[in-house]
Structures are given as C-alpha cells and as structure tokens.
C-alpha positions in Angstrom: 4.9 -36.0 28.8 8.6 -35.5 28.3 10.4 -33.5 31.0 11.6 -30.0 30.0 15.1 -29.0 31.1 15.7 -25.3 32.0 18.9 -23.4 32.3 19.1 -19.8 33.5 21.6 -17.9 31.4 21.3 -14.2 32.7 20.6 -13.0 29.2 17.4 -12.2 27.3 17.3 -14.6 24.4 16.0 -13.3 21.1 16.7 -16.2 18.7 17.4 -20.0 19.0 18.4 -22.3 16.1 19.3 -26.0 15.9 22.5 -26.8 14.0 21.4 -28.8 10.9 22.3 -32.5 10.7 24.3 -33.3 7.5 22.1 -34.8 4.7 22.0 -38.6 4.9 23.6 -38.6 8.3 22.3 -40.8 11.2 23.7 -38.2 13.6 21.2 -36.9 16.2 20.5 -33.3 16.9 23.0 -32.2 19.6 23.9 -28.6 19.1 22.0 -25.3 19.0 22.8 -21.6 18.8 21.3 -18.6 20.6 21.4 -14.9 20.2 20.6 -12.3 22.9 19.1 -8.8 22.9 18.4 -5.9 25.2 21.5 -6.6 27.4 24.5 -4.4 28.2 26.5 -6.9 26.2 24.9 -9.3 23.7 26.3 -12.7 22.6 26.0 -15.4 20.0 26.4 -18.7 21.8 26.7 -22.4 20.9 25.2 -25.0 23.2 25.3 -28.8 23.5 22.3 -30.8 24.8 24.5 -33.8 25.7 22.8 -37.0 26.8 19.7 -36.4 28.8 18.7 -38.8 31.5 22.1 -40.0 32.8 22.9 -39.1 36.4 26.3 -37.8 37.3 28.1 -38.6 40.6 26.4 -35.7 42.3 22.9 -36.9 41.4 22.4 -34.2 38.7 21.7 -34.7 35.1 24.8 -34.9 32.9 22.6 -34.0 29.9 21.8 -30.4 31.1 22.5 -28.2 28.1 26.0 -26.9 28.4 27.6 -23.8 26.9 30.3 -24.8 24.3 31.4 -21.3 23.4 30.2 -17.7 22.8 31.3 -14.5 21.3 30.3 -10.9 21.8 27.8 -9.4 19.3 27.5 -5.7 18.7 23.8 -4.7 19.0 20.7 -6.9 19.4 20.6 -10.2 17.6 17.6 -9.7 15.3 17.9 -13.0 13.4 20.2 -16.0 13.5 20.7 -18.8 10.9 23.2 -21.6 10.4 25.0 -21.2 7.1 26.5 -24.7 7.3 27.8 -27.0 10.0 30.5 -24.6 11.0 29.2 -21.1 10.3 26.4 -19.0 11.8 25.0 -15.8 10.3 23.7 -13.1 12.7 21.6 -10.1 11.8 22.1 -7.0 14.1 20.1 -4.0 15.1 23.1 -1.9 14.1 22.5 -3.0 10.4 25.5 -5.3 10.5 25.5 -8.9 9.2 28.2 -11.2 10.6 29.3 -14.7 9.8 30.7 -16.5 12.8 32.9 -19.6 12.4 32.9 -22.4 15.0 36.3 -24.0 15.8 35.4 -27.4 17.3 39.0 -28.3 18.3 39.2 -25.5 20.9 35.5 -24.7 21.1 35.7 -21.0 20.1 33.8 -18.7 17.8 35.4 -16.2 15.5 34.3 -13.6 12.9 34.6 -15.2 9.5 33.0 -12.4 7.4 31.2 -9.2 8.2 29.2 -6.6 6.3 29.1 -3.6 8.7 26.7 -1.4 6.7 24.5 -4.0 5.2 21.4 -1.8 6.1 21.3 1.9 6.5 19.0 4.9 6.3 19.7 8.0 4.1 17.6 11.1 4.0 17.5 14.5 2.2 20.0 16.8 3.7 21.6 14.2 6.0 25.4 14.5 6.1 25.9 10.8 6.4 23.9 7.5 6.6 22.6 6.1 9.8 22.3 2.4 10.6 19.0 0.6 10.1 18.3 -2.7 11.9 18.7 -5.9 9.8 15.5 -7.7 10.7 15.9 -11.0 8.9 18.3 -13.4 7.2 18.0 -16.6 5.1 20.9 -18.8 4.0 21.4 -21.2 1.1 25.1 -21.9 0.7 26.9 -20.0 -0.8 24.3 -17.2 -0.7 22.9 -15.1 2.1 19.8 -12.8 1.7 19.1 -10.1 4.3 16.2 -7.7 4.8 16.1 -4.5 6.9 14.1 -1.6 8.1 15.7 0.5 5.4 13.5 -1.4 2.9 16.4 -3.1 1.2 16.9 -6.7 0.3 20.6 -7.6 0.0 22.1 -10.7 -1.7 25.5 -11.6 -0.3 28.0 -14.4 -1.0 30.2 -15.7 1.8 33.3 -15.1 -0.3 32.5 -11.5 -1.4 33.1 -8.4 0.6 30.3 -6.4 -1.1 26.6 -7.2 -1.8 26.1 -9.0 -5.0 22.7 -7.4 -5.5 20.5 -4.9 -3.6 16.7 -4.4 -4.3 13.3 -1.7 -3.0 15.4 1.9 -3.6 12.8 4.4 -2.6 9.3 4.2 -1.0 6.8 7.1 -1.1 3.3 7.5 0.2 1.1 9.8 -1.9 1.3 13.1 0.0 -2.5 13.7 0.0 -3.8 10.2 -0.3 -1.7 7.8 1.9 -3.9 4.8 0.8 -1.5 4.8 -2.2 2.1 3.7 -1.9 4.8 3.8 -4.6 8.1 1.9 -4.7 11.0 1.6 -7.1 13.8 -0.9 -7.2 17.2 -1.9 -8.6 15.5 -4.8 -10.3 13.7 -2.3 -12.6 10.3 -2.4 -11.0 8.0 0.6 -10.3 5.0 -0.5 -8.3 1.8 1.2 -7.2 0.4 -0.3 -4.0 -3.3 0.6 -3.6 -4.9 -0.1 -0.2 -8.1 1.8 -0.9 -9.9 -1.0 -2.8 -13.1 -2.2 -1.2 -13.6 -5.9 -1.5 -16.5 -7.5 0.4 -15.5 -11.1 0.0 -12.6 -13.0 1.6 -9.8 -14.0 -0.7 -6.6 -16.0 -0.8 -3.2 -14.5 -0.5 -2.6 -13.5 -4.2 -5.2 -12.9 -6.9 -4.6 -11.7 -10.4 -6.4 -8.3 -10.8 -5.9 -7.6 -14.5 -3.1 -7.6 -16.9 -0.4 -5.9 -14.7 -2.0 -5.9 -11.2 -2.1 -8.3 -8.3 -4.3 -8.3 -5.2 -2.6 -9.0 -1.9 -4.8 -10.3 0.9 -4.7 -9.0 4.5 -4.3 -11.8 7.0 -4.9 -9.9 10.2 -8.1 -10.5 12.2 -10.7 -7.7 12.6 -10.4 -5.4 15.5 -13.7 -3.9 16.8 -14.5 -0.3 17.6 -11.6 1.3 15.6 -12.5 4.7 14.3 -11.3 4.3 10.7 -11.0 8.1 10.0 -8.2 8.2 12.6 -6.1 5.3 11.4 -4.2 4.5 8.2 -5.8 2.0 5.8 -2.5 0.1 6.0 -3.2 -0.7 9.6 -7.0 -1.2 9.7 -8.3 -4.7 9.7 -11.9 -4.1 8.3 -12.9 -7.2 6.3 -14.4 -4.9 3.7 -10.8 -3.7 3.0 -9.4 -7.2 2.4 -6.9 -6.7 -0.3 -4.1 -4.5 -1.6 -3.9 -4.0 -5.4 -0.4 -3.9 -6.7 0.1 -2.5 -10.2 3.3 -2.3 -12.3 3.6 1.2 -13.7 6.3 0.5 -16.3 5.4 -1.3 -19.5 8.6 -3.3 -19.6 11.2 -4.2 -17.0 14.2 -1.9 -17.3 17.5 -1.3 -15.6 17.5 0.0 -12.0 14.8 2.5 -11.2 16.8 4.8 -8.8 14.3 7.4 -7.7 10.7 8.5 -7.9 8.4 11.3 -6.8 4.7 11.7 -6.8 2.4 14.7 -6.5 -1.3 14.8 -7.3 -2.0 12.6 -10.3 1.7 12.9 -11.5 4.6 10.6 -11.0 8.2 10.9 -12.3 11.0 8.4 -12.0 14.6 8.1 -13.3 16.5 5.0 -14.3 19.9 3.6 -15.2 18.6 3.0 -18.7 19.2 6.8 -19.1 15.4 7.4 -19.3 13.0 9.5 -17.3 9.4 8.3 -17.1 6.5 10.6 -16.4 2.8 9.9 -16.0 0.0 12.5 -15.4 -2.8 10.0 -15.0 -2.0 7.9 -11.9 -5.6 7.3 -10.9 -7.3 7.2 -14.2 
C-alpha cells in the first residue's frame, strides 16, 4: 500500500481540486487547490506535491506537499473548480462567485473576476435582498454555471460582468397540501411537482408518466419507525412513495414566467409574453 503524506494546515478544508493536465500533455499531476470553511479567515490555496520519495539533507521528504500561494476568501468556500490552467472559480457562502488568477512567475493569486451578488434572497416586504450561499459551480471555458440556496441557476461568462442567463424564479408549496410544489422559471417553464403519488415498485431515475409529465425516483434508503404524519413527504423515504411526478402546466414554452401563486385548486402566473395564465383545475 502506498504511503499517505499528511500536512497539518490549521484550517478546516471544505474543498480540494487537482489542477487539470493540458490535453495531450505528458505532464504529471503536480498541483492542487484547496478552499477552507468555518475559520475566522478563509483562504483559497494552491499547493504542489513535488517529488515524493527523495530525502533532503535533514532526512525529511522533499516531496511533502508545499504551499505555493494563497489568498483570503470572504465567507466559506462552498465549491471550487479549475476554470483552466491559470484560473480557479470559488463559490462562497456569501453568495459571491470569484475567479482567481494564478501568477506562476511570483507565485501569487489575484482576483480576476467577481460576481458579488450572484445568489441572493428576496422576500415580500423586505427592504433589500440578503445573500444566499452559492452551493455549487461547474466550468466549461468560457462559461461558468452556478447554483445556490436561492433556487437560481446562473450562467456566467468569464469576460462578462453580469449573468448571461438566470433560471427557477419562484417556488411555492401548496398552502394546504405541501405534497405539491410549483415552480416557474425564466426559461418559460411552469412545473407542478407531485410527491403524493404512491408507486409500489422500484423505478429508475426518470420515467415518462404521460404526455407532459415525468416521474423522478427517490434514491434515499428507507428509514424505519418514522411517523409519516409528522414529516413532509419530501423527506420521507418510504419505498411506497418512490417517485415524484413532474408535470408541465403550460401548453407551450413561452417567455420568462416571472411569478406564480396557488390557492386551493387555482393557480395564476404572469409572463414576459404579456400574458396571464389561470387554471381552476389543478388536481383534476
């Protein structure tokens, strides 16, 4: 078994990522990045693994992973991804998304691009927005996609100061039947998520459930002795409630669906297509 080398860094580490090797290159993996969380000051750091196995003059390993450079990060690092060989994208608990640039000549990191309010909460009567943690990021040069606890999916480009596209505008549970969830989005979708369906057999992740509906399988194992009347159907893991039925409520995709509300069997939504849609038969 290969030996494992440890280095104590006096920080709680939330994310670790290897720097990708250029396509077609014979170069070996040598560098990785880390992000920290739950510290008085958090950092994004770049490390080199060196050449393990070579003894230095003091009898220690020259190959012990060494800190190349670091930079202070505001908030917890929720996710971390390499954008390319020189740039690292960090997602923050403050809702900020930052692109850090590595300068190999002097081994420093600097801020290349930053979207400070990539994710935020708004609510009725609130005087201003409050930050929402950015929980995930994925990169495919030149694009960056982020998700957050505000329910938004953002598409950024490294050379743009604003989001190229933002998706999932409002989310509403039915006020008297929380097994039913309703979402509207900038991409023109209006979806009804039904977790009340009883399905005895196991299923794969997605199943077509009719012309405009899809079944989404739960993948969490069953927990015994849970009193179902005291817990939301979104959290229970009873195998008899194995799938979520997702139904599109609009006949055709339209411009952004900006807002919705639901009460009893009635739903209303408004769109950028200058149309208001109403249905009085949600559960028929």
